[in-house]
N, C-alpha and C positions, 0 to 999 in steps of 0.2 A: 584562552582558546582551547586548552586541553579538556575543559569540561563542557564545551558546546556540543550540541547534537545536530544531526542532519535528519530531516524527515523525508522519506521517499513515499510517494503515493502511487499505488498501482490499482488498476481495475482488477476485479476478481479473476478475469481471464488471464491477464498479465501475471498475476500472482501464482496462479495454478501452473502455467507454462514455465515460469521462472523457477518455481519450486522443483518441478520435475527435472528441468535442465541442470539445476545445481546439484540435485541428488546424483544424476548421471555423471556429472563432472567430478564429484567427490569419490565416485566408485571406479573411475577409469584411470588410465595412464596419464590423462590430462592433468591429474592432480599434481603431477611432478613438474608442470610448466613453471610454476612460480619458484624462484630461487630463494625467496625470503619467507619463512614460515609465518611472519607477521601478516602477510597478505591473506592468509587463510582465516585469521581471526574474524574479520568482518564478514567473510563469506559464510562461515559457520554461524555467525550471529544472524545474518539475514535468513539463512536456511532454517534455523531454529525458530525464528519468529514466524516465518511462513508456515512451518509445520503446526505451530500452535494456533494459527489464525484461520487456516483453511479447513472447514468442516468436512469437505468431501474427499480428503486424502485417503481415507480408509473405507469409502463407500464401495459397495459391490459394483457400481457402474463407473468407477474411477476412469477406466480407459476410455469410455465413451465421453465422459465429461472433458477429459483432457483433449481428445481429438476435436470435440466441438469448439473448445476454447482456441485451439490452434487454428482451426478453420476461420474463426471470426477475426483472429489477429493477422492472418496472412493478407498481404496487400493484394488487391484485385489487379489483374493484368490490364 
């Protein structure tokens, strides 16, 4: 079981929003929520994978792309 892997599939909108959220989480006081440093290993792994996979992270219109993705992911009332 130790060698098995789990694959998570996300839409590009989900990946962009999650990447941004994880970055904010890692930079805030919330990073102290976990009492076991091992919990951060998968979070850093996911964040690193998203950073390598998302081409628009450093685009000049990143903020607009992020907000558009958020809008598409928000449930309609």
